[in-house]
C-alpha positions in Angstrom: 0.0 0.0 0.0 1.3 3.4 -0.9 1.3 5.8 2.1 0.1 9.4 1.8 3.0 11.8 1.8 4.2 12.9 5.2 5.3 16.5 5.8 8.9 16.8 7.2 8.8 20.5 7.7 7.0 21.8 10.8 5.7 25.4 11.0 6.5 27.6 14.0 3.8 27.8 16.7 2.7 31.2 15.5 2.4 30.0 11.9 0.3 27.1 13.0 -2.1 29.3 14.8 -2.3 31.6 11.8 -3.0 28.6 9.6 -5.8 27.4 11.8 -7.2 30.9 12.2 -7.3 31.1 8.4 -9.3 27.9 8.3 -11.8 28.8 10.9 -11.5 32.4 12.0 -10.6 31.1 15.5 -7.1 31.1 16.9 -6.3 27.6 18.0 -3.0 26.4 19.6 -1.6 23.3 18.1 1.1 21.7 20.3 4.6 21.4 19.0 5.4 18.0 17.5 8.4 17.5 19.8 6.1 17.9 22.8 4.0 14.9 21.6 4.7 11.3 22.5 5.3 10.2 18.9 8.8 10.5 17.6 9.6 13.5 15.3 8.6 12.8 11.7 6.4 9.9 12.6 2.6 10.0 11.9 0.7 11.5 14.8 -2.7 11.4 13.2 -4.0 8.3 11.4 -6.8 9.1 9.0 -9.0 6.2 7.9 -11.1 6.7 4.8 -13.9 4.2 5.2 -14.4 1.3 2.8 -12.5 1.1 -0.6 -12.0 -1.3 -3.4 -14.6 -4.1 -3.5 -16.3 -2.5 -0.5 -18.0 0.6 -1.9 -19.9 1.4 1.3 -23.2 3.1 0.9 -24.4 4.0 -2.6 -27.1 6.5 -3.3 -28.0 8.8 -6.2 -24.9 7.7 -8.1 -22.6 8.6 -5.2 -20.2 6.0 -3.6 -19.3 6.4 0.0 -15.8 5.1 -0.6 -15.0 8.0 -3.0 -16.3 10.6 -0.5 -14.3 9.3 2.4 -11.0 9.1 0.4 -11.4 12.7 -0.8 -12.2 14.0 2.6 -9.3 12.2 4.3 -6.9 13.6 1.7 -8.2 17.1 2.4 -7.8 16.7 6.2 -4.3 15.4 5.6 -3.4 18.4 3.4 -4.7 20.7 6.2 -2.5 18.9 8.8 0.5 19.0 6.5 0.2 22.8 6.2 0.1 23.0 9.9 3.3 20.8 10.2 1.5 17.8 11.7 2.4 14.5 10.2 -0.5 12.3 9.2 -1.0 8.9 7.5 -3.9 7.5 5.5 -4.8 3.8 5.9 -5.4 3.9 2.2 -4.5 6.6 -0.4 -6.2 4.9 -3.4 -9.3 2.9 -4.1 -8.2 -0.3 -2.5 -9.8 -2.7 0.1 -8.2 -2.8 3.5 -9.3 -5.2 6.2 -10.6 -3.5 9.4 -7.9 -5.3 11.5 -5.2 -3.9 9.2 -6.6 -0.4 9.5 -6.3 -0.6 13.3 -2.8 -2.2 13.0 -1.5 0.8 11.1 -2.6 3.1 14.0 -1.2 0.6 16.6 2.2 0.5 14.9 2.7 4.2 15.7 2.8 4.7 19.5 1.0 7.8 20.6 -1.1 8.2 17.4 -4.7 9.3 17.1 -7.1 7.4 14.9 -10.0 9.1 13.1 -12.1 6.9 10.8 -14.2 8.9 8.2 -17.5 7.7 6.9 -20.8 8.9 5.3 -24.0 7.4 6.6 -27.2 5.9 5.1 -30.6 4.8 6.3 -33.7 3.3 4.7 -35.6 6.3 6.1 -34.4 8.9 3.6 -35.6 11.8 5.8 -32.9 11.1 8.3 -29.8 13.4 8.1 -27.1 14.8 10.3 -23.7 14.1 11.7 -22.8 11.6 14.5 -19.5 10.4 16.1 -18.7 7.0 17.7 -16.2 5.7 20.2 -15.6 2.2 21.7 -17.5 1.6 25.0 -15.2 2.2 28.0 -12.6 4.2 26.1 -12.3 7.5 27.9 -9.8 8.9 25.3 -12.0 7.7 22.5 -15.0 9.3 24.0 -13.2 12.6 24.4 -12.0 12.5 20.8 -15.4 11.7 19.5 -17.0 14.4 21.6 -14.5 17.0 20.4 -15.0 16.0 16.8 -18.7 16.1 17.1 -18.7 19.6 18.7 -16.7 21.0 15.8 -18.5 19.3 12.9 -21.5 21.3 11.8 -20.4 24.5 13.6 -20.0 26.5 10.4 -22.4 24.6 8.2 -25.5 24.0 10.2 -26.8 20.4 10.2 -28.5 18.1 12.6 -26.3 17.1 15.6 -27.0 13.4 16.2 -24.6 13.3 19.1 -21.8 11.1 20.3 -22.4 7.4 20.9 -20.7 4.3 22.1 -20.5 1.5 19.6 -18.6 -1.8 19.4 -17.4 -1.2 15.9 -14.6 -3.5 15.0 -12.2 -0.8 13.8 -12.5 1.0 17.1 -12.3 -2.2 19.2 -9.0 -3.1 17.6 -7.3 0.3 18.0 -5.2 0.7 21.2 -5.0 4.5 21.3 -7.6 7.3 21.1 -10.0 6.4 18.3 -13.2 7.8 16.9 -15.4 7.2 13.9 -17.2 10.1 12.3 -20.3 9.8 10.1 -20.3 13.0 8.1 -23.8 13.0 6.8 -26.5 10.7 5.3 -26.1 10.2 1.6 -29.5 8.4 1.6 -31.0 11.8 2.2 -31.1 13.6 -1.2 -30.5 17.1 0.2 -27.6 15.9 2.3 -26.2 13.7 -0.5 -26.0 16.8 -2.7 -24.1 18.7 -0.1 -21.7 15.8 0.7 -21.1 15.4 -3.1 -20.0 19.1 -3.4 -16.2 19.7 -3.1 -16.7 23.0 -1.2 -18.8 21.1 1.5 -16.1 18.4 1.9 -13.5 21.1 2.2 -15.4 22.8 5.1 -15.9 19.4 6.7 -12.1 18.8 6.4 -11.4 22.1 8.1 -13.8 21.3 11.0 -12.2 17.9 11.4 -8.8 19.6 11.5 -10.2 21.9 14.2 -11.4 18.9 16.2 -8.0 17.2 16.0 -6.3 20.5 17.1 -8.5 20.8 20.1 -7.9 17.2 21.1 -4.2 17.6 20.9 
């Protein structure tokens, strides 16, 4: 598997705050990489684009979930790179990766944070909104999911479906802080149209970046 490019050049703290302010209009302090447990140059943030390859995920109105998650993950990674924060994608192309292998990638990097990105669907097409999950009993996972949920939808108003515990395999197998974010229901035509728009995924990526910065 080809890994997504990792930035080796870190910005000064002031530059990082300026970058995040440019994304959100809010000054956020992102910790220095040498203050974090992970070794310098090693991925601190593991981004997991849900599905891929033979597993297309949800499919509605001609839109494949696996394509949306990969695009969103790359946007978040690009944001982090500009802020000098190394990140790694569990997949950078349209390939299938077992859930256990996704978790293993995160577990291979001590001190890393795992964020799995998905788009939701339901037989009731009126349902829409964003929700975040953590593994039951994981305090760090609960805090990560809560921070992510509080940031998502802040700038683009949508239904807040809350933070929930769930025994999802990819969260169960991850040792460090882990959260899974469902960024909208593509079974809802209105929300599918928004999720399919590049500008909307860019704003989502910026809100996810904010959430990561707050957690750090």
